[in-house]
N, CA, C and O atoms as CSV, one atom per row, in Angstrom:
chain,resi,resn,atom,element,x,y,z
A,1,UNK,N,N,0.848,-1.183,0.000
A,1,UNK,CA,C,0.000,0.000,0.000
A,1,UNK,C,C,0.893,1.245,0.000
A,1,UNK,O,O,1.774,1.386,0.848
A,2,UNK,N,N,0.661,2.128,-0.941
A,2,UNK,CA,C,1.400,3.385,-1.036
A,2,UNK,C,C,0.738,4.403,-0.107
A,2,UNK,O,O,-0.225,5.073,-0.480
A,3,UNK,N,N,1.273,4.505,1.102
A,3,UNK,CA,C,0.645,5.357,2.110
A,3,UNK,C,C,0.706,6.833,1.733
A,3,UNK,O,O,-0.263,7.562,1.941
A,4,UNK,N,N,1.828,7.280,1.183
A,4,UNK,CA,C,1.940,8.691,0.791
A,4,UNK,C,C,0.942,9.030,-0.312
A,4,UNK,O,O,0.287,10.071,-0.265
A,5,UNK,N,N,0.827,8.146,-1.305
A,5,UNK,CA,C,-0.122,8.367,-2.397
A,5,UNK,C,C,-1.559,8.338,-1.913
A,5,UNK,O,O,-2.390,9.132,-2.353
A,6,UNK,N,N,-1.846,7.416,-1.002
A,6,UNK,CA,C,-3.195,7.339,-0.438
A,6,UNK,C,C,-3.520,8.607,0.321
A,6,UNK,O,O,-4.619,9.146,0.182
A,7,UNK,N,N,-2.583,9.094,1.121
A,7,UNK,CA,C,-2.808,10.325,1.889
A,7,UNK,C,C,-3.074,11.503,0.961
A,7,UNK,O,O,-3.993,12.287,1.196
A,8,UNK,N,N,-2.263,11.629,-0.105
A,8,UNK,CA,C,-2.444,12.751,-1.046
A,8,UNK,C,C,-3.807,12.662,-1.742
A,8,UNK,O,O,-4.520,13.659,-1.853
A,9,UNK,N,N,-4.157,11.468,-2.206
A,9,UNK,CA,C,-5.439,11.308,-2.900
A,9,UNK,C,C,-6.614,11.551,-1.952
A,9,UNK,O,O,-7.620,12.143,-2.342
A,10,UNK,N,N,-6.481,11.100,-0.728
A,10,UNK,CA,C,-7.501,11.340,0.295
A,10,UNK,C,C,-7.686,12.844,0.500
A,10,UNK,O,O,-8.812,13.342,0.510
A,11,UNK,N,N,-6.579,13.557,0.662
A,11,UNK,CA,C,-6.651,15.009,0.887
A,11,UNK,C,C,-7.174,15.741,-0.346
A,11,UNK,O,O,-7.820,16.780,-0.210
A,12,UNK,N,N,-6.910,15.224,-1.542
A,12,UNK,CA,C,-7.431,15.837,-2.769
A,12,UNK,C,C,-8.942,15.663,-2.884
A,12,UNK,O,O,-9.621,16.519,-3.450
A,13,UNK,N,N,-9.469,14.570,-2.357
A,13,UNK,CA,C,-10.895,14.273,-2.472
A,13,UNK,C,C,-11.717,14.776,-1.294
A,13,UNK,O,O,-12.856,15.205,-1.475
A,14,UNK,N,N,-11.162,14.730,-0.105
A,14,UNK,CA,C,-11.863,15.228,1.081
A,14,UNK,C,C,-11.587,16.729,1.148
A,14,UNK,O,O,-10.508,17.155,1.561
A,15,UNK,N,N,-12.569,17.516,0.741
A,15,UNK,CA,C,-12.354,18.963,0.645
A,15,UNK,C,C,-13.001,19.747,1.794
A,15,UNK,O,O,-13.061,20.976,1.753
A,16,UNK,N,N,-13.476,19.044,2.799
A,16,UNK,CA,C,-14.049,19.705,3.973
A,16,UNK,C,C,-13.046,19.621,5.125
A,16,UNK,O,O,-12.358,18.614,5.292
A,17,UNK,N,N,-12.977,20.683,5.906
A,17,UNK,CA,C,-12.104,20.675,7.077
A,17,UNK,C,C,-12.764,19.842,8.182
A,17,UNK,O,O,-13.967,19.586,8.129
A,18,UNK,N,N,-11.990,19.424,9.170
A,18,UNK,CA,C,-12.614,18.700,10.279
A,18,UNK,C,C,-13.744,19.495,10.930
A,18,UNK,O,O,-14.762,18.919,11.314
A,19,UNK,N,N,-13.578,20.799,11.056
A,19,UNK,CA,C,-14.622,21.631,11.661
A,19,UNK,C,C,-15.874,21.684,10.791
A,19,UNK,O,O,-16.991,21.538,11.287
A,20,UNK,N,N,-15.678,21.898,9.472
A,20,UNK,CA,C,-16.827,21.920,8.556
A,20,UNK,C,C,-17.560,20.586,8.588
A,20,UNK,O,O,-18.789,20.543,8.635
A,21,UNK,N,N,-16.805,19.509,8.563
A,21,UNK,CA,C,-17.410,18.180,8.578
A,21,UNK,C,C,-18.133,17.930,9.898
A,21,UNK,O,O,-19.243,17.398,9.911
A,22,UNK,N,N,-17.507,18.311,10.998
A,22,UNK,CA,C,-18.141,18.130,12.302
A,22,UNK,C,C,-19.436,18.913,12.427
A,22,UNK,O,O,-20.431,18.400,12.938
A,23,UNK,N,N,-19.423,20.159,11.959
A,23,UNK,CA,C,-20.644,20.979,11.986
A,23,UNK,C,C,-21.722,20.348,11.104
A,23,UNK,O,O,-22.891,20.293,11.487
A,24,UNK,N,N,-21.323,19.872,9.920
A,24,UNK,CA,C,-22.266,19.251,8.996
A,24,UNK,C,C,-22.889,18.004,9.621
A,24,UNK,O,O,-24.101,17.807,9.531
A,25,UNK,N,N,-22.076,17.167,10.251
A,25,UNK,CA,C,-22.572,15.910,10.806
A,25,UNK,C,C,-23.606,16.117,11.909
A,25,UNK,O,O,-24.338,15.189,12.251
A,26,UNK,N,N,-23.674,17.324,12.469
A,26,UNK,CA,C,-24.663,17.628,13.504
A,26,UNK,C,C,-26.032,18.003,12.936
A,26,UNK,O,O,-27.004,18.103,13.685
A,27,UNK,N,N,-26.117,18.210,11.618
A,27,UNK,CA,C,-27.382,18.657,11.024
A,27,UNK,C,C,-28.345,17.486,10.803
A,27,UNK,O,O,-27.928,16.334,10.682
A,28,UNK,N,N,-29.621,17.805,10.753
A,28,UNK,CA,C,-30.627,16.772,10.486
A,28,UNK,C,C,-30.495,16.239,9.058
A,28,UNK,O,O,-30.769,15.064,8.815
A,29,UNK,N,N,-30.077,17.091,8.107
A,29,UNK,CA,C,-29.881,16.655,6.729
A,29,UNK,C,C,-28.795,15.574,6.658
A,29,UNK,O,O,-28.935,14.579,5.947
A,30,UNK,N,N,-27.733,15.789,7.397
A,30,UNK,CA,C,-26.644,14.813,7.420
A,30,UNK,C,C,-27.111,13.487,8.003
A,30,UNK,O,O,-26.818,12.421,7.462
A,31,UNK,N,N,-27.825,13.562,9.088
A,31,UNK,CA,C,-28.271,12.340,9.774
A,31,UNK,C,C,-29.282,11.553,8.957
A,31,UNK,O,O,-29.397,10.339,9.125
A,32,UNK,N,N,-30.023,12.229,8.068
A,32,UNK,CA,C,-31.052,11.564,7.258
A,32,UNK,C,C,-30.493,10.976,5.965
A,32,UNK,O,O,-31.122,10.105,5.364
A,33,UNK,N,N,-29.322,11.438,5.529
A,33,UNK,CA,C,-28.763,11.015,4.244
A,33,UNK,C,C,-28.083,9.655,4.341
A,33,UNK,O,O,-27.578,9.265,5.394
A,34,UNK,N,N,-28.084,8.951,3.227
A,34,UNK,CA,C,-27.318,7.716,3.132
A,34,UNK,C,C,-28.069,6.470,3.529
A,34,UNK,O,O,-29.249,6.513,3.878
A,35,UNK,N,N,-27.358,5.353,3.467
A,35,UNK,CA,C,-27.919,4.047,3.788
A,35,UNK,C,C,-27.809,3.796,5.289
A,35,UNK,O,O,-26.738,3.926,5.882
A,36,UNK,N,N,-28.928,3.437,5.879
A,36,UNK,CA,C,-28.974,3.190,7.320
A,36,UNK,C,C,-29.030,1.697,7.604
A,36,UNK,O,O,-30.049,1.044,7.376
A,37,UNK,N,N,-27.923,1.168,8.104
A,37,UNK,CA,C,-27.912,-0.218,8.564
A,37,UNK,C,C,-28.329,-0.270,10.023
A,37,UNK,O,O,-28.885,-1.261,10.497
A,38,UNK,N,N,-28.053,0.803,10.710
A,38,UNK,CA,C,-28.440,0.964,12.119
A,38,UNK,C,C,-29.033,2.364,12.234
A,38,UNK,O,O,-29.454,2.943,11.233
A,39,UNK,N,N,-29.068,2.899,13.422
A,39,UNK,CA,C,-29.598,4.249,13.620
A,39,UNK,C,C,-28.751,5.278,12.869
A,39,UNK,O,O,-29.270,6.286,12.389
A,40,UNK,N,N,-27.457,5.018,12.772
A,40,UNK,CA,C,-26.547,5.938,12.080
A,40,UNK,C,C,-26.221,5.382,10.701
A,40,UNK,O,O,-25.965,4.187,10.556
A,41,UNK,N,N,-26.230,6.252,9.681
A,41,UNK,CA,C,-25.924,5.801,8.325
A,41,UNK,C,C,-24.440,5.452,8.211
A,41,UNK,O,O,-23.614,5.885,9.013
A,42,UNK,N,N,-24.135,4.664,7.201
A,42,UNK,CA,C,-22.753,4.264,6.932
A,42,UNK,C,C,-21.892,5.505,6.685
A,42,UNK,O,O,-20.784,5.610,7.212
A,43,UNK,N,N,-22.405,6.441,5.884
A,43,UNK,CA,C,-21.655,7.653,5.575
A,43,UNK,C,C,-21.453,8.542,6.788
A,43,UNK,O,O,-20.391,9.142,6.953
A,44,UNK,N,N,-22.468,8.629,7.635
A,44,UNK,CA,C,-22.355,9.459,8.834
A,44,UNK,C,C,-21.266,8.904,9.751
A,44,UNK,O,O,-20.456,9.654,10.294
A,45,UNK,N,N,-21.259,7.595,9.913
A,45,UNK,CA,C,-20.226,6.944,10.719
A,45,UNK,C,C,-18.847,7.170,10.096
A,45,UNK,O,O,-17.873,7.431,10.802
A,46,UNK,N,N,-18.778,7.069,8.780
A,46,UNK,CA,C,-17.525,7.310,8.071
A,46,UNK,C,C,-17.051,8.750,8.282
A,46,UNK,O,O,-15.857,8.993,8.457
A,47,UNK,N,N,-17.976,9.689,8.266
A,47,UNK,CA,C,-17.617,11.096,8.474
A,47,UNK,C,C,-16.922,11.324,9.804
A,47,UNK,O,O,-15.973,12.104,9.891
A,48,UNK,N,N,-17.394,10.641,10.838
A,48,UNK,CA,C,-16.742,10.780,12.143
A,48,UNK,C,C,-15.319,10.217,12.089
A,48,UNK,O,O,-14.399,10.781,12.680
A,49,UNK,N,N,-15.151,9.115,11.384
A,49,UNK,CA,C,-13.818,8.508,11.236
A,49,UNK,C,C,-12.914,9.425,10.411
A,49,UNK,O,O,-11.735,9.576,10.729
A,50,UNK,N,N,-13.451,10.030,9.367
A,50,UNK,CA,C,-12.681,10.956,8.527
A,50,UNK,C,C,-12.169,12.122,9.366
A,50,UNK,O,O,-11.018,12.533,9.220
A,51,UNK,N,N,-13.015,12.655,10.243
A,51,UNK,CA,C,-12.571,13.760,11.117
A,51,UNK,C,C,-11.384,13.327,11.960
A,51,UNK,O,O,-10.431,14.090,12.116
A,52,UNK,N,N,-11.422,12.123,12.505
A,52,UNK,CA,C,-10.312,11.619,13.319
A,52,UNK,C,C,-9.040,11.509,12.483
A,52,UNK,O,O,-7.960,11.885,12.938
A,53,UNK,N,N,-9.167,10.995,11.269
A,53,UNK,CA,C,-8.008,10.851,10.388
A,53,UNK,C,C,-7.420,12.220,10.063
A,53,UNK,O,O,-6.204,12.398,10.119
A,54,UNK,N,N,-8.271,13.190,9.725
A,54,UNK,CA,C,-7.791,14.523,9.372
A,54,UNK,C,C,-7.073,15.196,10.532
A,54,UNK,O,O,-6.158,15.991,10.318
A,55,UNK,N,N,-7.472,14.890,11.738
A,55,UNK,CA,C,-6.857,15.500,12.922
A,55,UNK,C,C,-5.612,14.753,13.406
A,55,UNK,O,O,-4.936,15.203,14.331
A,56,UNK,N,N,-5.315,13.623,12.784
A,56,UNK,CA,C,-4.184,12.801,13.213
A,56,UNK,C,C,-2.896,13.214,12.514
A,56,UNK,O,O,-2.914,13.775,11.418
A,57,UNK,N,N,-1.793,12.928,13.164
A,57,UNK,CA,C,-0.482,13.077,12.529
A,57,UNK,C,C,-0.259,11.841,11.672
A,57,UNK,O,O,-0.701,10.747,12.023
A,58,UNK,N,N,0.426,12.016,10.553
A,58,UNK,CA,C,0.667,10.901,9.633
A,58,UNK,C,C,1.336,9.734,10.352
A,58,UNK,O,O,1.017,8.578,10.075
A,59,UNK,N,N,2.239,10.013,11.251
A,59,UNK,CA,C,2.964,8.950,11.963
A,59,UNK,C,C,2.036,8.136,12.861
A,59,UNK,O,O,2.361,7.003,13.217
A,60,UNK,N,N,0.897,8.694,13.228
A,60,UNK,CA,C,-0.034,8.001,14.125
A,60,UNK,C,C,-1.085,7.173,13.382
A,60,UNK,O,O,-1.847,6.435,14.006
A,61,UNK,N,N,-1.128,7.292,12.053
A,61,UNK,CA,C,-2.131,6.563,11.278
A,61,UNK,C,C,-1.750,5.092,11.161
A,61,UNK,O,O,-0.582,4.745,10.987
A,62,UNK,N,N,-2.774,4.230,11.261
A,62,UNK,CA,C,-2.581,2.784,11.201
A,62,UNK,C,C,-3.028,2.263,9.836
A,62,UNK,O,O,-3.645,2.984,9.052
A,63,UNK,N,N,-2.710,1.016,9.573
A,63,UNK,CA,C,-3.110,0.411,8.298
A,63,UNK,C,C,-4.617,0.481,8.081
A,63,UNK,O,O,-5.067,0.697,6.956
A,64,UNK,N,N,-5.403,0.303,9.145
A,64,UNK,CA,C,-6.858,0.362,8.970
A,64,UNK,C,C,-7.317,1.782,8.640
A,64,UNK,O,O,-8.348,1.954,7.989
A,65,UNK,N,N,-6.571,2.807,9.075
A,65,UNK,CA,C,-6.886,4.182,8.679
A,65,UNK,C,C,-6.673,4.351,7.175
A,65,UNK,O,O,-7.487,4.969,6.490
A,66,UNK,N,N,-5.565,3.792,6.669
A,66,UNK,CA,C,-5.298,3.884,5.229
A,66,UNK,C,C,-6.330,3.094,4.425
A,66,UNK,O,O,-6.716,3.521,3.336
A,67,UNK,N,N,-6.775,1.968,4.936
A,67,UNK,CA,C,-7.844,1.217,4.258
A,67,UNK,C,C,-9.124,2.054,4.213
A,67,UNK,O,O,-9.834,2.062,3.207
A,68,UNK,N,N,-9.410,2.751,5.303
A,68,UNK,CA,C,-10.606,3.595,5.304
A,68,UNK,C,C,-10.445,4.754,4.324
A,68,UNK,O,O,-11.404,5.130,3.649
A,69,UNK,N,N,-9.259,5.315,4.240
A,69,UNK,CA,C,-9.023,6.397,3.276
A,69,UNK,C,C,-9.284,5.897,1.858
A,69,UNK,O,O,-9.891,6.611,1.060
A,70,UNK,N,N,-8.834,4.672,1.526
A,70,UNK,CA,C,-9.080,4.102,0.197
A,70,UNK,C,C,-10.582,3.929,-0.034
A,70,UNK,O,O,-11.074,4.178,-1.135
A,71,UNK,N,N,-11.305,3.506,0.997
A,71,UNK,CA,C,-12.757,3.349,0.900
A,71,UNK,C,C,-13.422,4.697,0.618
A,71,UNK,O,O,-14.325,4.789,-0.213
A,72,UNK,N,N,-12.972,5.730,1.310
A,72,UNK,CA,C,-13.515,7.085,1.129
A,72,UNK,C,C,-13.253,7.576,-0.291
A,72,UNK,O,O,-14.150,8.113,-0.941
A,73,UNK,N,N,-12.039,7.395,-0.766
A,73,UNK,CA,C,-11.675,7.820,-2.124
A,73,UNK,C,C,-12.567,7.112,-3.141
A,73,UNK,O,O,-13.096,7.749,-4.052
A,74,UNK,N,N,-12.732,5.813,-2.992
A,74,UNK,CA,C,-13.570,5.046,-3.911
A,74,UNK,C,C,-15.013,5.512,-3.891
A,74,UNK,O,O,-15.640,5.660,-4.940
A,75,UNK,N,N,-15.544,5.746,-2.687
A,75,UNK,CA,C,-16.927,6.197,-2.569
A,75,UNK,C,C,-17.108,7.540,-3.270
A,75,UNK,O,O,-18.050,7.718,-4.043
A,76,UNK,N,N,-16.217,8.475,-3.003
A,76,UNK,CA,C,-16.337,9.818,-3.601
A,76,UNK,C,C,-16.288,9.716,-5.119
A,76,UNK,O,O,-17.098,10.345,-5.800
A,77,UNK,N,N,-15.357,8.940,-5.664
A,77,UNK,CA,C,-15.256,8.800,-7.120
A,77,UNK,C,C,-16.533,8.206,-7.707
A,77,UNK,O,O,-17.055,8.715,-8.699
A,78,UNK,N,N,-17.036,7.131,-7.101
A,78,UNK,CA,C,-18.257,6.491,-7.612
A,78,UNK,C,C,-19.456,7.428,-7.521
A,78,UNK,O,O,-20.256,7.522,-8.452
A,79,UNK,N,N,-19.571,8.111,-6.405
A,79,UNK,CA,C,-20.732,8.971,-6.185
A,79,UNK,C,C,-20.715,10.191,-7.106
A,79,UNK,O,O,-21.760,10.606,-7.606
A,80,UNK,N,N,-19.526,10.768,-7.331
A,80,UNK,CA,C,-19.426,11.915,-8.235
A,80,UNK,C,C,-19.855,11.525,-9.651
A,80,UNK,O,O,-20.423,12.346,-10.371
A,81,UNK,N,N,-19.590,10.291,-10.052
A,81,UNK,CA,C,-19.969,9.822,-11.387
A,81,UNK,C,C,-21.487,9.709,-11.535
A,81,UNK,O,O,-21.987,9.614,-12.656
A,82,UNK,N,N,-22.220,9.717,-10.434
A,82,UNK,CA,C,-23.682,9.592,-10.457
A,82,UNK,C,C,-24.381,10.939,-10.246
A,82,UNK,O,O,-25.550,10.979,-9.860
A,83,UNK,N,N,-23.671,12.033,-10.496
A,83,UNK,CA,C,-24.234,13.368,-10.263
A,83,UNK,C,C,-25.555,13.542,-11.007
A,83,UNK,O,O,-25.620,13.320,-12.216
A,84,UNK,N,N,-26.603,13.936,-10.293
A,84,UNK,CA,C,-27.883,14.176,-10.967
A,84,UNK,C,C,-27.850,15.493,-11.745
A,84,UNK,O,O,-26.991,16.344,-11.517
A,85,UNK,N,N,-28.788,15.639,-12.653
A,85,UNK,CA,C,-28.884,16.876,-13.430
A,85,UNK,C,C,-29.472,17.984,-12.575
A,85,UNK,O,O,-30.173,17.731,-11.595
A,86,UNK,N,N,-29.178,19.194,-12.958
A,86,UNK,CA,C,-29.781,20.344,-12.298
A,86,UNK,C,C,-29.035,20.777,-11.048
A,86,UNK,O,O,-27.891,20.390,-10.809
A,87,UNK,N,N,-29.713,21.583,-10.271
A,87,UNK,CA,C,-29.153,22.149,-9.042
A,87,UNK,C,C,-29.084,21.055,-7.979
A,87,UNK,O,O,-30.099,20.451,-7.632
A,88,UNK,N,N,-27.888,20.809,-7.469
A,88,UNK,CA,C,-27.701,19.738,-6.478
A,88,UNK,C,C,-27.576,20.266,-5.053
A,88,UNK,O,O,-27.310,19.506,-4.122
A,89,UNK,N,N,-27.770,21.571,-4.888
A,89,UNK,CA,C,-27.547,22.205,-3.586
A,89,UNK,C,C,-28.289,21.507,-2.445
A,89,UNK,O,O,-27.686,21.237,-1.407
A,90,UNK,N,N,-29.542,21.219,-2.605
A,90,UNK,CA,C,-30.353,20.628,-1.533
A,90,UNK,C,C,-30.790,19.208,-1.891
A,90,UNK,O,O,-31.979,18.890,-1.857
A,91,UNK,N,N,-29.822,18.359,-2.235
A,91,UNK,CA,C,-30.147,16.986,-2.631
A,91,UNK,C,C,-29.490,15.978,-1.692
A,91,UNK,O,O,-28.449,16.246,-1.091
A,92,UNK,N,N,-30.123,14.820,-1.585
A,92,UNK,CA,C,-29.525,13.750,-0.784
A,92,UNK,C,C,-28.203,13.304,-1.394
A,92,UNK,O,O,-27.320,12.834,-0.676
A,93,UNK,N,N,-28.054,13.444,-2.705
A,93,UNK,CA,C,-26.795,13.103,-3.371
A,93,UNK,C,C,-25.655,13.940,-2.779
A,93,UNK,O,O,-24.615,13.404,-2.400
A,94,UNK,N,N,-25.860,15.242,-2.706
A,94,UNK,CA,C,-24.837,16.118,-2.126
A,94,UNK,C,C,-24.648,15.822,-0.647
A,94,UNK,O,O,-23.515,15.743,-0.171
A,95,UNK,N,N,-25.729,15.660,0.076
A,95,UNK,CA,C,-25.642,15.421,1.521
A,95,UNK,C,C,-24.870,14.136,1.826
A,95,UNK,O,O,-24.095,14.076,2.781
A,96,UNK,N,N,-25.090,13.119,1.007
A,96,UNK,CA,C,-24.367,11.872,1.204
A,96,UNK,C,C,-22.868,12.071,0.971
A,96,UNK,O,O,-22.050,11.578,1.749
A,97,UNK,N,N,-22.508,12.779,-0.080
A,97,UNK,CA,C,-21.095,13.084,-0.339
A,97,UNK,C,C,-20.483,13.881,0.812
A,97,UNK,O,O,-19.342,13.636,1.206
A,98,UNK,N,N,-21.229,14.816,1.339
A,98,UNK,CA,C,-20.711,15.634,2.432
A,98,UNK,C,C,-20.467,14.779,3.680
A,98,UNK,O,O,-19.526,15.037,4.430
A,99,UNK,N,N,-21.300,13.771,3.904
A,99,UNK,CA,C,-21.046,12.865,5.028
A,99,UNK,C,C,-19.692,12.176,4.881
A,99,UNK,O,O,-19.069,11.805,5.876
A,100,UNK,N,N,-19.238,12.006,3.639
A,100,UNK,CA,C,-17.956,11.373,3.353
A,100,UNK,C,C,-16.842,12.410,3.187
A,100,UNK,O,O,-15.745,12.074,2.741
A,101,UNK,N,N,-17.121,13.672,3.546
A,101,UNK,CA,C,-16.082,14.705,3.577
A,101,UNK,C,C,-15.877,15.475,2.295
A,101,UNK,O,O,-14.903,16.219,2.176
A,102,UNK,N,N,-16.775,15.317,1.323
A,102,UNK,CA,C,-16.631,16.021,0.054
A,102,UNK,C,C,-17.883,16.839,-0.253
A,102,UNK,O,O,-18.976,16.292,-0.401
A,103,UNK,N,N,-17.708,18.150,-0.347
A,103,UNK,CA,C,-18.815,19.019,-0.762
A,103,UNK,C,C,-18.617,19.364,-2.227
A,103,UNK,O,O,-17.698,20.110,-2.566
A,104,UNK,N,N,-19.475,18.824,-3.112
A,104,UNK,CA,C,-19.290,19.069,-4.539
A,104,UNK,C,C,-19.484,20.526,-4.951
A,104,UNK,O,O,-19.128,20.897,-6.070
A,105,UNK,N,N,-20.031,21.347,-4.084
A,105,UNK,CA,C,-20.205,22.770,-4.408
A,105,UNK,C,C,-19.020,23.612,-3.972
A,105,UNK,O,O,-18.930,24.790,-4.318
A,106,UNK,N,N,-18.117,23.016,-3.217
A,106,UNK,CA,C,-16.951,23.739,-2.705
A,106,UNK,C,C,-15.853,23.717,-3.762
A,106,UNK,O,O,-15.527,22.666,-4.313
A,107,UNK,N,N,-15.292,24.880,-4.036
A,107,UNK,CA,C,-14.239,24.958,-5.041
A,107,UNK,C,C,-12.863,24.885,-4.423
A,107,UNK,O,O,-11.861,24.937,-5.137
C-alpha cells in the first residue's frame, strides 16, 4: 500500500475541514442522508472517522486508517460519477457526499 499516495489522494478528495465536517454531521440533513444499517448511516459513521483521520499526525495513522481512506476515495469517485442533473444544492446526493467529507459545491 502506497501510504503517501493514499494520503495525497484522500486530501485531494476530502475537501471539507474537520470543523466543517463536524458541523455538517450535527445537522438533520446529514443524519437523514445515506444508507442506514443501524440508527446511524454508513456515511455518517464514516464522516466521524474521517474527522479523526484529518486530525491525526501521519505517523499516528494505522493500516486500517489507510484502508478507510481508500474506501472514502472510492466512494467519492463512484458517487461523483452519479451526479444528478440540475441544481444539487439541496439533494440527498450532495448530503451523502458531504457525510464522506466532500462538498461538490466547494471549489
